[in-house]
Each structure stands twice: as C-alpha cells, then as structure tokens.
BAFIGU-619322 format. One record per residue: residue number from 1; residue in three letters; x, y, z of N, C-alpha, C in turn. Coordinates in nm, 4 decimals, padded with zeros to 6 digits. Atoms other than C-alpha are relative to their C-alpha. Layout:
N
+-----+------+----------+----------+----------+----------+----------+----------+----------+----------+----------+
: seq : type :     n_c1 :     n_c2 :     n_c3 :    ca_c1 :    ca_c2 :    ca_c3 :     c_c1 :     c_c2 :     c_c3 :
+-----+------+----------+----------+----------+----------+----------+----------+----------+----------+----------+
: NUM :  ALA :        X :        Y :        Z :        X :        Y :        Z :        X :        Y :        Z :
...
+-----+------+----------+----------+----------+----------+----------+----------+----------+----------+----------+
This chain:
158
+-----+------+----------+----------+----------+----------+----------+----------+----------+----------+----------+
: seq : type :     n_c1 :     n_c2 :     n_c3 :    ca_c1 :    ca_c2 :    ca_c3 :     c_c1 :     c_c2 :     c_c3 :
+-----+------+----------+----------+----------+----------+----------+----------+----------+----------+----------+
:   1 :  MET : -00.1026 :  00.0403 :  00.1406 :  01.9729 :  02.6842 :  07.3383 : -00.0080 : -00.1872 : -00.0269 :
:   2 :  LYS :  00.0332 :  00.1219 :  00.0185 :  01.9523 :  02.2996 :  07.4356 : -00.1255 : -00.0271 : -00.1095 :
:   3 :  SER :  00.1560 :  00.0184 :  00.0946 :  01.5689 :  02.3041 :  07.2829 :  00.0265 : -00.0281 : -00.1316 :
:   4 :  TYR : -00.0415 : -00.0231 :  00.1336 :  01.7075 :  02.4390 :  06.9797 :  00.0769 : -00.0952 : -00.0728 :
:   5 :  LEU : -00.0861 :  00.0930 :  00.0167 :  01.9720 :  02.2071 :  06.9675 : -00.1035 : -00.1841 : -00.0231 :
:   6 :  LYS :  00.0652 :  00.1491 :  00.0197 :  01.7262 :  01.8842 :  07.0144 : -00.1000 :  00.0246 : -00.1075 :
:   7 :  ILE :  00.1035 : -00.0031 :  00.1152 :  01.4617 :  02.0209 :  06.7598 :  00.0481 : -00.0011 : -00.0979 :
:   8 :  GLY : -00.0524 :  00.0068 :  00.1393 :  01.7342 :  02.0675 :  06.4997 :  00.0561 : -00.1336 : -00.0295 :
:   9 :  LEU : -00.0793 :  00.1247 :  00.0155 :  01.8763 :  01.7120 :  06.5708 : -00.1309 : -00.1000 : -00.0488 :
:  10 :  VAL :  00.1152 :  00.1101 :  00.0966 :  01.5033 :  01.5469 :  06.5292 : -00.0278 :  00.0186 : -00.1419 :
:  11 :  ILE :  00.0272 :  00.0097 :  00.0963 :  01.4262 :  01.7055 :  06.2228 :  00.1406 : -00.0062 : -00.1177 :
:  12 :  ILE : -00.0781 :  00.0383 :  00.1071 :  01.7679 :  01.6429 :  06.0471 : -00.0159 : -00.1903 :  00.0474 :
:  13 :  SER :  00.0256 :  00.1584 : -00.0272 :  01.6894 :  01.2576 :  06.1943 : -00.0893 : -00.0410 : -00.0998 :
:  14 :  MET :  00.1153 :  00.0397 :  00.0836 :  01.3698 :  01.2437 :  06.0169 :  00.0362 :  00.0192 : -00.1648 :
:  15 :  ALA : -00.0368 : -00.0352 :  00.0988 :  01.4819 :  01.4055 :  05.7210 :  00.0458 : -00.1336 : -00.0971 :
:  16 :  GLY : -00.0265 :  00.1642 : -00.0085 :  01.6338 :  01.0084 :  05.6646 : -00.1193 : -00.0557 : -00.0511 :
:  17 :  PHE :  00.1382 :  00.1027 :  00.0167 :  01.2899 :  00.8890 :  05.6572 : -00.0971 :  00.0141 : -00.0625 :
:  18 :  THR :  00.1321 : -00.0496 :  00.0441 :  01.0751 :  01.0933 :  05.4491 : -00.0084 : -00.0824 : -00.1384 :
:  19 :  VAL :  00.0489 :  00.0295 :  00.1017 :  00.8887 :  00.8979 :  05.2056 : -00.0656 :  00.0249 : -00.0948 :
:  20 :  SER :  00.0656 : -00.0721 :  00.0671 :  00.7644 :  00.9867 :  04.8905 : -00.1536 : -00.0520 :  00.0087 :
:  21 :  ALA :  00.1214 :  00.0326 :  00.0078 :  00.3828 :  00.9981 :  04.8847 : -00.0296 :  00.0049 : -00.1722 :
:  22 :  HIS :  00.0251 :  00.0078 :  00.1412 :  00.3722 :  01.0462 :  04.5117 :  00.0597 : -00.1270 : -00.1009 :
:  23 :  ALA :  00.0086 :  00.1187 :  00.0405 :  00.3169 :  00.7520 :  04.2894 :  00.1352 :  00.0378 : -00.1085 :
:  24 :  ASP : -00.1245 : -00.0081 :  00.0895 :  00.6465 :  00.6806 :  04.0432 : -00.1008 : -00.0683 : -00.1299 :
:  25 :  LEU :  00.0788 :  00.0419 :  00.1281 :  00.4643 :  00.6430 :  03.6756 :  00.0810 : -00.0151 : -00.1023 :
:  26 :  GLN : -00.0886 :  00.0337 :  00.1234 :  00.6264 :  00.4539 :  03.3923 : -00.1122 : -00.0425 : -00.0958 :
:  27 :  VAL :  00.0654 :  00.0276 :  00.1540 :  00.5323 :  00.4844 :  03.0165 :  00.0744 : -00.0649 : -00.0728 :
:  28 :  LEU : -00.0390 :  00.0826 :  00.0551 :  00.6016 :  00.2034 :  02.8473 : -00.0629 : -00.0100 : -00.1791 :
:  29 :  ASP :  00.0366 :  00.0654 :  00.1239 :  00.5902 :  00.1142 :  02.4518 : -00.0922 :  00.1167 : -00.0548 :
:  30 :  ALA :  00.1025 : -00.0894 :  00.0229 :  00.4065 :  00.4531 :  02.3926 :  00.0326 :  00.0208 : -00.1560 :
:  31 :  TRP : -00.0162 : -00.0525 :  00.1463 :  00.3114 :  00.5760 :  01.9982 : -00.1506 :  00.0610 :  00.0010 :
:  32 :  VAL :  00.0866 : -00.0681 :  00.0073 :  00.1033 :  00.7600 :  01.8353 : -00.0669 : -00.0151 : -00.1756 :
:  33 :  LYS :  00.0235 :  00.0241 :  00.1293 : -00.1098 :  00.6983 :  01.4860 :  00.0418 :  00.1214 : -00.0875 :
:  34 :  PRO : -00.0740 : -00.1287 :  00.0767 :  00.0187 :  00.9591 :  01.2009 : -00.1606 :  00.0228 : -00.0569 :
:  35 :  THR :  00.1306 : -00.0261 :  00.0394 : -00.3278 :  01.1230 :  01.1015 : -00.0115 :  00.0680 : -00.1810 :
:  36 :  MET :  00.0665 : -00.0581 :  00.1638 : -00.4959 :  01.2363 :  00.7268 :  00.0466 :  00.1901 : -00.0251 :
:  37 :  PRO :  00.0090 : -00.1316 : -00.0111 : -00.4553 :  01.6038 :  00.6343 : -00.1468 :  00.0678 :  00.0666 :
:  38 :  GLY :  00.0983 : -00.0187 : -00.0077 : -00.7250 :  01.7727 :  00.8078 : -00.0894 : -00.0631 :  00.1353 :
:  39 :  GLN :  00.0246 :  00.0867 : -00.0980 : -00.7893 :  01.4643 :  01.0491 : -00.0134 :  00.1178 :  00.1215 :
:  40 :  PRO :  00.0414 : -00.0934 : -00.1257 : -00.9399 :  01.6493 :  01.3550 :  00.0639 : -00.0896 :  00.1845 :
:  41 :  VAL : -00.0442 :  00.0936 : -00.1130 : -00.8433 :  01.3510 :  01.6177 :  00.1379 : -00.1016 : -00.0081 :
:  42 :  ALA : -00.0341 :  00.1129 :  00.0091 : -00.5807 :  01.0890 :  01.6799 :  00.0094 : -00.0872 :  00.1451 :
:  43 :  GLY :  00.0001 :  00.0781 : -00.1137 : -00.5383 :  00.7954 :  01.9153 :  00.1630 : -00.0253 :  00.1052 :
:  44 :  ALA : -00.1153 :  00.0299 : -00.0203 : -00.2528 :  00.7433 :  02.1414 :  00.0122 : -00.1130 :  00.1257 :
:  45 :  TYR :  00.0158 :  00.1299 : -00.0692 : -00.1466 :  00.3885 :  02.2855 :  00.1262 : -00.0115 :  00.0773 :
:  46 :  MET : -00.1331 :  00.0526 : -00.0705 :  00.0966 :  00.2823 :  02.5572 : -00.0052 : -00.1048 :  00.1391 :
:  47 :  THR :  00.0198 :  00.0946 : -00.1453 :  00.1565 :  00.0485 :  02.8696 :  00.0301 :  00.1007 :  00.1542 :
:  48 :  LEU : -00.0123 : -00.0565 : -00.1228 :  00.1188 :  00.2652 :  03.2297 :  00.0448 : -00.1435 :  00.1141 :
:  49 :  VAL : -00.0709 :  00.0838 : -00.1169 :  00.3132 :  00.1033 :  03.5352 :  00.0319 :  00.1158 :  00.1576 :
:  50 :  ALA :  00.0442 : -00.0943 : -00.1218 :  00.2049 :  00.2931 :  03.8750 :  00.0989 : -00.1015 :  00.1039 :
:  51 :  ASP : -00.0048 :  00.0301 : -00.1505 :  00.4336 :  00.2084 :  04.2116 : -00.0681 : -00.0796 :  00.0841 :
:  52 :  LYS :  00.1163 : -00.0526 : -00.1256 :  00.1389 :  00.2860 :  04.4261 : -00.0913 : -00.0118 : -00.1171 :
:  53 :  GLU :  00.1179 :  00.0008 :  00.0162 : -00.2180 :  00.2614 :  04.3739 : -00.0535 :  00.1439 : -00.0769 :
:  54 :  THR :  00.0363 : -00.1493 :  00.0176 : -00.3418 :  00.6052 :  04.1944 : -00.0598 : -00.0182 : -00.0914 :
:  55 :  GLU :  00.1147 :  00.0173 :  00.1260 : -00.5700 :  00.7353 :  03.9502 :  00.0537 :  00.1230 : -00.1074 :
:  56 :  ILE : -00.0242 : -00.0878 :  00.1130 : -00.4811 :  00.9232 :  03.6167 : -00.1344 :  00.1018 : -00.0050 :
:  57 :  VAL :  00.0756 : -00.0654 :  00.0201 : -00.6671 :  01.2369 :  03.6550 : -00.0715 :  00.1138 : -00.1074 :
:  58 :  ASP : -00.0272 : -00.0964 :  00.1069 : -00.5511 :  01.4556 :  03.3777 :  00.0703 : -00.0100 : -00.1146 :
:  59 :  LEU : -00.0441 :  00.0098 :  00.0928 : -00.4303 :  01.4477 :  03.0699 :  00.0502 :  00.1285 : -00.0942 :
:  60 :  SER : -00.0051 : -00.1148 :  00.0988 : -00.2913 :  01.7231 :  02.7994 :  00.1322 :  00.0046 : -00.0973 :
:  61 :  SER : -00.1757 : -00.0030 :  00.1515 : -00.0488 :  01.7731 :  02.4609 : -00.0148 :  00.1280 : -00.0421 :
:  62 :  PRO :  00.0036 : -00.1227 :  00.0766 :  00.0082 :  02.0729 :  02.3142 : -00.0241 : -00.0032 : -00.1348 :
:  63 :  VAL : -00.0180 :  00.0257 :  00.1454 : -00.0623 :  01.9310 :  01.9779 : -00.1670 : -00.0470 : -00.0071 :
:  64 :  ALA :  00.1553 :  00.0515 : -00.0153 : -00.4546 :  01.8703 :  02.0919 : -00.0438 :  00.1077 :  00.0836 :
:  65 :  GLY :  00.0720 : -00.0924 : -00.0726 : -00.7248 :  02.1432 :  02.2134 : -00.0532 : -00.1044 :  00.1601 :
:  66 :  LYS :  00.0663 :  00.0716 : -00.1113 : -00.8807 :  01.8462 :  02.4273 :  00.0832 : -00.1602 :  00.0224 :
:  67 :  THR : -00.0531 :  00.1174 : -00.0081 : -00.6697 :  01.5218 :  02.5562 : -00.0875 : -00.0692 :  00.1006 :
:  68 :  GLU :  00.0634 :  00.0828 : -00.0476 : -00.8625 :  01.2323 :  02.6944 :  00.0114 : -00.1664 :  00.0325 :
:  69 :  VAL : -00.0049 :  00.1597 : -00.0268 : -00.8865 :  00.8522 :  02.7848 : -00.1527 : -00.0358 :  00.0182 :
:  70 :  HIS :  00.1324 :  00.0668 :  00.0608 : -01.1693 :  00.6427 :  02.6172 :  00.0161 : -00.1459 :  00.0451 :
:  71 :  SER :  00.0832 :  00.1272 :  00.0152 : -01.3371 :  00.3037 :  02.6692 : -00.0574 :  00.0001 : -00.0904 :
:  72 :  MET :  00.0720 :  00.0549 :  00.1010 : -01.4185 :  00.1065 :  02.3713 : -00.0737 : -00.1381 :  00.0375 :
:  73 :  SER :  00.0896 :  00.1220 : -00.0214 : -01.7152 : -00.1550 :  02.3776 : -00.0931 :  00.0056 : -00.1008 :
:  74 :  MET :  00.0319 :  00.0414 :  00.1261 : -01.9014 : -00.3597 :  02.1325 : -00.1604 :  00.0206 :  00.0961 :
:  75 :  GLN :  00.1343 :  00.0210 : -00.0290 : -02.2782 : -00.3119 :  02.1648 : -00.0864 : -00.0225 : -00.1271 :
:  76 :  GLY :  00.0480 :  00.0994 :  00.1398 : -02.4318 : -00.5521 :  01.9143 :  00.1024 :  00.0495 : -00.1062 :
:  77 :  ASN : -00.1426 : -00.0112 :  00.1363 : -02.2147 : -00.4622 :  01.5550 :  00.0682 :  00.1158 :  00.0469 :
:  78 :  VAL : -00.0225 : -00.1862 : -00.0076 : -02.1653 : -00.0857 :  01.6932 :  00.1357 : -00.0293 :  00.1287 :
:  79 :  MET : -00.0531 :  00.0201 : -00.1279 : -01.8422 : -00.0404 :  01.8999 : -00.0009 :  00.1751 :  00.0640 :
:  80 :  LYS :  00.0027 : -00.1649 : -00.1225 : -01.8841 :  00.2699 :  02.1589 :  00.1178 :  00.0771 :  00.0555 :
:  81 :  MET : -00.1005 : -00.0552 : -00.0500 : -01.6577 :  00.4995 :  02.2629 : -00.0709 :  00.0946 :  00.1059 :
:  82 :  LYS :  00.0199 : -00.0543 : -00.1391 : -01.6589 :  00.6346 :  02.6124 :  00.0959 :  00.0765 :  00.0874 :
:  83 :  ARG : -00.1055 : -00.0732 : -00.0500 : -01.4447 :  00.9131 :  02.7767 : -00.0449 : -00.0343 :  00.1880 :
:  84 :  LEU : -00.0067 :  00.0439 : -00.1713 : -01.3167 :  00.8340 :  03.1601 :  00.0265 :  00.0998 :  00.0682 :
:  85 :  ALA : -00.0865 : -00.0789 : -00.0458 : -01.2692 :  01.0740 :  03.3641 :  00.1220 : -00.0027 :  00.1152 :
:  86 :  ARG : -00.0877 : -00.0309 : -00.0549 : -01.0421 :  00.9385 :  03.5693 :  00.0623 : -00.1870 : -00.0158 :
:  87 :  VAL : -00.0546 :  00.1497 :  00.0035 : -00.8079 :  00.5751 :  03.5170 :  00.0711 : -00.0480 :  00.1464 :
:  88 :  LYS : -00.0902 :  00.0777 : -00.1327 : -00.7255 :  00.3742 :  03.8098 :  00.0987 : -00.0882 : -00.0610 :
:  89 :  LEU : -00.0869 :  00.0494 :  00.0189 : -00.4012 :  00.2433 :  03.8155 :  00.0590 : -00.1247 :  00.1391 :
:  90 :  LYS : -00.0085 :  00.0710 : -00.1567 : -00.3001 : -00.0648 :  04.0821 :  00.1460 : -00.0069 :  00.0020 :
:  91 :  ALA : -00.1327 :  00.0009 : -00.0229 :  00.0349 : -00.0892 :  04.2026 :  00.0818 : -00.1384 : -00.0525 :
:  92 :  GLY : -00.0596 :  00.1111 :  00.0425 :  00.2709 : -00.2779 :  03.9890 : -00.0545 : -00.0789 : -00.0721 :
:  93 :  GLU :  00.0759 :  00.0990 :  00.1123 :  00.0055 : -00.3923 :  03.7523 :  00.0216 :  00.1203 : -00.1532 :
:  94 :  LYS : -00.0149 : -00.0618 :  00.1064 :  00.0489 : -00.2862 :  03.4025 : -00.1276 :  00.0230 : -00.0859 :
:  95 :  MET :  00.1336 : -00.0296 :  00.0312 : -00.2451 : -00.1124 :  03.2470 :  00.0533 :  00.0648 : -00.1255 :
:  96 :  GLU : -00.0197 : -00.0159 :  00.1564 : -00.2559 : -00.1339 :  02.8543 : -00.0834 :  00.0897 : -00.0791 :
:  97 :  LEU :  00.1220 : -00.0760 :  00.0829 : -00.3999 :  00.1558 :  02.6568 :  00.0439 : -00.0577 : -00.1562 :
:  98 :  LYS : -00.0149 :  00.0491 :  00.1792 : -00.4423 : -00.0127 :  02.2855 : -00.1019 :  00.0060 : -00.0647 :
:  99 :  PRO :  00.1166 : -00.0145 :  00.1010 : -00.6451 :  00.0108 :  01.9700 : -00.1097 : -00.1068 :  00.0475 :
: 100 :  GLY :  00.1203 :  00.0818 : -00.0288 : -00.9985 : -00.1392 :  02.0472 : -00.0215 : -00.0358 :  00.1825 :
: 101 :  GLY : -00.0067 : -00.0324 : -00.1446 : -00.9382 : -00.0455 :  02.4311 : -00.0287 :  00.1207 :  00.0128 :
: 102 :  PHE : -00.0122 : -00.1013 : -00.0686 : -00.8691 :  00.1757 :  02.6657 :  00.1268 :  00.0606 : -00.0324 :
: 103 :  HIS : -00.1298 : -00.0853 :  00.1116 : -00.6500 :  00.4789 :  02.4505 : -00.0344 :  00.1525 :  00.0362 :
: 104 :  ILE :  00.0201 : -00.1619 : -00.0588 : -00.5887 :  00.8267 :  02.5288 : -00.0898 :  00.0724 : -00.1755 :
: 105 :  MET :  00.0193 : -00.0767 :  00.1199 : -00.7615 :  01.0477 :  02.2321 :  00.0057 :  00.1689 : -00.0311 :
: 106 :  LEU : -00.0270 : -00.1216 :  00.0225 : -00.6145 :  01.3247 :  02.1116 : -00.0925 :  00.1182 : -00.1170 :
: 107 :  MET :  00.1153 : -00.0459 :  00.1144 : -00.8868 :  01.5896 :  01.9690 :  00.0606 :  00.1634 : -00.0158 :
: 108 :  GLU : -00.0143 : -00.1305 :  00.0430 : -00.9178 :  01.9207 :  01.8216 :  00.1601 :  00.0374 : -00.0399 :
: 109 :  LEU : -00.1286 :  00.0065 :  00.0565 : -00.5613 :  01.8609 :  01.6309 :  00.0285 :  00.1577 : -00.0053 :
: 110 :  ASN : -00.0062 : -00.1371 :  00.0556 : -00.3985 :  02.2142 :  01.5926 :  00.1280 : -00.0579 : -00.1179 :
: 111 :  HIS : -00.1284 :  00.0579 :  00.1308 : -00.1555 :  02.0258 :  01.2820 : -00.0399 : -00.1486 : -00.0122 :
: 112 :  GLN :  00.0132 :  00.1485 :  00.0473 : -00.1620 :  01.7186 :  01.1099 :  00.1292 : -00.0735 :  00.0831 :
: 113 :  ILE : -00.1279 :  00.0816 : -00.1071 :  00.0549 :  01.4639 :  01.3230 :  00.0679 : -00.1345 : -00.1390 :
: 114 :  LYS : -00.0966 :  00.1033 :  00.1199 :  00.3296 :  01.2820 :  01.0661 :  00.0778 : -00.0833 :  00.0720 :
: 115 :  GLU : -00.1181 :  00.1159 : -00.0529 :  00.5226 :  00.9482 :  01.1154 :  00.1289 :  00.0536 :  00.0184 :
: 116 :  GLY : -00.1695 : -00.0472 : -00.0524 :  00.8829 :  01.0176 :  01.3020 : -00.0527 :  00.1380 :  00.0815 :
: 117 :  GLU : -00.0009 : -00.1142 : -00.0796 :  00.7130 :  01.3016 :  01.4571 : -00.0074 : -00.0285 :  00.1315 :
: 118 :  VAL : -00.0116 :  00.0247 : -00.1344 :  00.7287 :  01.3035 :  01.8436 : -00.1184 :  00.1063 :  00.0891 :
: 119 :  VAL :  00.1345 : -00.0587 : -00.0606 :  00.4116 :  01.3917 :  02.0420 :  00.0335 :  00.0230 :  00.1262 :
: 120 :  PRO : -00.0355 :  00.0283 : -00.1077 :  00.4692 :  01.5317 :  02.4325 : -00.2059 :  00.0051 :  00.0218 :
: 121 :  ILE :  00.1381 :  00.0772 : -00.1064 :  00.1606 :  01.3700 :  02.6660 :  00.0623 :  00.0546 :  00.0939 :
: 122 :  SER : -00.0255 : -00.0022 : -00.1679 :  00.1445 :  01.4973 :  03.0282 : -00.1193 : -00.0649 :  00.0359 :
: 123 :  LEU :  00.0700 :  00.1093 : -00.0706 : -00.0180 :  01.2381 :  03.2487 : -00.0095 :  00.0571 :  00.1656 :
: 124 :  VAL :  00.0301 : -00.0697 : -00.0951 : -00.1645 :  01.4135 :  03.5586 : -00.0754 : -00.0784 :  00.1215 :
: 125 :  THR :  00.0577 :  00.0784 : -00.1037 : -00.2199 :  01.1832 :  03.9090 : -00.0731 :  00.0593 :  00.0939 :
: 126 :  GLN :  00.1097 : -00.0519 : -00.1122 : -00.4548 :  01.2213 :  04.2087 :  00.0985 :  00.0740 :  00.0934 :
: 127 :  ASP : -00.0378 : -00.0679 : -00.0803 : -00.1904 :  01.3426 :  04.3967 :  00.0925 :  00.1314 : -00.0308 :
: 128 :  GLY : -00.0476 : -00.1249 :  00.0452 : -00.0787 :  01.6214 :  04.1616 :  00.1298 : -00.0313 : -00.0386 :
: 129 :  SER : -00.1031 :  00.0876 :  00.0443 :  00.2080 :  01.4380 :  04.0599 : -00.0491 : -00.0417 : -00.1688 :
: 130 :  GLY : -00.0010 :  00.0161 :  00.1620 :  00.2646 :  01.3070 :  03.7038 :  00.1111 : -00.0212 : -00.0995 :
: 131 :  LYS : -00.1186 :  00.0269 :  00.1275 :  00.4467 :  01.2216 :  03.3948 : -00.0507 :  00.0406 : -00.1401 :
: 132 :  LYS :  00.0076 : -00.0434 :  00.0920 :  00.5618 :  01.3944 :  03.1166 :  00.0523 : -00.1001 : -00.0919 :
: 133 :  THR : -00.0936 :  00.0996 :  00.0981 :  00.6733 :  01.1930 :  02.8191 : -00.0313 :  00.0463 : -00.1622 :
: 134 :  THR :  00.0368 : -00.0064 :  00.1714 :  00.6870 :  01.1755 :  02.4432 : -00.0278 : -00.0854 : -00.0634 :
: 135 :  VAL : -00.0197 :  00.1102 :  00.0540 :  00.5662 :  00.9457 :  02.2160 :  00.0137 :  00.0417 : -00.1656 :
: 136 :  SER : -00.0312 :  00.0262 :  00.1818 :  00.6803 :  00.8479 :  01.8446 : -00.1565 : -00.0096 : -00.0664 :
: 137 :  VAL :  00.1238 :  00.0260 :  00.0988 :  00.4135 :  00.8506 :  01.5760 :  00.0781 : -00.1077 : -00.0982 :
: 138 :  LYS : -00.0470 :  00.1635 :  00.0833 :  00.4189 :  00.5083 :  01.4022 : -00.1375 : -00.0308 : -00.0892 :
: 139 :  ALA :  00.0953 :  00.0255 :  00.0913 :  00.1998 :  00.4118 :  01.0971 : -00.0073 : -00.1361 :  00.0936 :
: 140 :  ILE :  00.0869 :  00.1356 : -00.0549 : -00.0416 :  00.0926 :  01.2543 :  00.1300 : -00.1246 : -00.0561 :
: 141 :  ALA : -00.0805 :  00.1864 :  00.0284 :  00.2162 : -00.2003 :  01.0727 :  00.0939 :  00.0466 :  00.0724 :
: 142 :  ALA : -00.1031 : -00.0834 : -00.0620 :  00.4918 : -00.0089 :  01.2678 :  00.0176 : -00.0160 :  00.1512 :
: 143 :  SER :  00.0316 : -00.0563 : -00.1490 :  00.3424 :  00.0053 :  01.5997 :  00.0072 : -00.1391 :  00.0497 :
: 144 :  PRO :  00.0102 :  00.1334 : -00.0601 :  00.3510 : -00.2512 :  01.8855 : -00.0724 : -00.1003 : -00.0124 :
: 145 :  GLU :  00.1102 :  00.0869 :  00.0371 :  00.0635 : -00.4050 :  01.8314 : -00.1193 :  00.0536 : -00.1270 :
: 146 :  ASN :  00.0508 : -00.0487 :  00.0750 : -00.1104 : -00.3929 :  01.5375 : -00.1651 : -00.0738 : -00.0025 :
: 147 :  THR :  00.1320 :  00.0364 : -00.0357 : -00.4877 : -00.4289 :  01.6153 : -00.1406 :  00.0549 : -00.0521 :
: 148 :  GLU :  00.0722 : -00.1540 :  00.0475 : -00.7411 : -00.2088 :  01.4209 : -00.1729 : -00.1115 :  00.0173 :
: 149 :  ALA :  00.1276 :  00.0617 : -00.0125 : -01.1245 : -00.3028 :  01.4777 : -00.0192 : -00.0645 : -00.1642 :
: 150 :  PRO :  00.0283 :  00.0726 :  00.1536 : -01.2408 : -00.5908 :  01.1866 : -00.0998 :  00.0834 : -00.0320 :
: 151 :  SER :  00.0873 : -00.0852 :  00.1074 : -01.4157 : -00.4570 :  00.9166 : -00.1497 : -00.0129 : -00.0063 :
: 152 :  GLY :  00.1308 :  00.0361 : -00.0272 : -01.7941 : -00.4220 :  00.9123 : -00.0512 :  00.0267 :  00.1306 :
: 153 :  MET :  00.0545 : -00.0849 : -00.0922 : -01.7885 : -00.2798 :  01.2238 : -00.0233 :  00.1637 : -00.0182 :
: 154 :  HIS :  00.0616 : -00.1574 :  00.0156 : -01.9453 :  00.0803 :  01.2767 :  00.0843 :  00.0754 :  00.1857 :
: 155 :  MET : -00.0683 : -00.0519 : -00.1646 : -01.7593 :  00.3197 :  01.5393 : -00.1051 :  00.1124 :  00.0580 :
: 156 :  HIS :  00.1017 : -00.0881 : -00.0732 : -01.9767 :  00.5752 :  01.7572 :  00.0266 :  00.0456 :  00.1267 :
: 157 :  HIS : -00.0806 : -00.0865 : -00.1550 : -01.8170 :  00.8297 :  02.0002 : -00.1144 :  00.0554 :  00.0708 :
: 158 :  HIS :  00.0957 : -00.0466 : -00.0856 : -02.0146 :  00.9392 :  02.2707 :  00.1039 :  00.1318 :  00.0714 :
+-----+------+----------+----------+----------+----------+----------+----------+----------+----------+----------+
C-alpha cells in the first residue's frame, strides 16, 4: 500500500512540472486579397511568431482544394514562384508572409472570395499542433502592406 502511495505522490508532484512540447503560434495582421469571378487562386498574407523553433508542415482552408506556402524571387525580369514543403520559424522572431515574398497560396478556390468575407486557414506545425485562424478579405489599398509587383514584371508559377 505504501508503494502505491509513493507512486501517486510522485505522479502528482510531476504534474505541476510538465512543460508543453508544442510551439505556441501567433498569427498577426492576416489578410487575403479578394478575387475576381472565376479566379482559381488567391494570396493570403500574415505575420507568424512562434515561442519555440518549429516548422509549418501543412496548411488547409475549406475555401481551397490546395493551400501552400510559396516563395517569390526575381530571375532576370521574371518573378518566379516556388512551393515550400516546410517553413521554418525561429523562436520569438517574426516571419512575414507578404506580397512579393513568402505568402500563402489558396488554390482551386471553390467560390469567389469577396471583400468583407473571412477565410478560415489552419496551419500545422511539425509537432502536430497548430493554429486555426480566420483571415479577413481586404482590398489591396486597405491591406496592412500595399506592395504589388512593379509594372512590367511577368509572373511565372512553378
């Protein structure tokens, strides 16, 4: 009987010292561009902050058949877009997803995304935890950062 009591006391004392292995992920200043009728893709932008180093390994949204993080880079006078399988987040550092840089692509949209709507997006980190957030749809002039690709550039998606 004493051994059960000791085991119970050890378990109870350990309960107060558990540390979460999951990264706490914050989503700040999130917005999505509205789309035109029939437009199959939309861009989502936000700032991500994790309290521990982690990686975003999966994304989803009920408005899109596919949800991916992409990077953009200039190659000559052509803007190239590339899918990223994982996005590394450093502890306490802001990761900006913005027009012309890293961003979320909502592809195979199931309806037109209109200004004033909210779009649910789920982000999953490497430890299996994640963050469900709702993102406001805003016109580019109303977005936190009004940075479009300069005119004369051509877009090329991979």
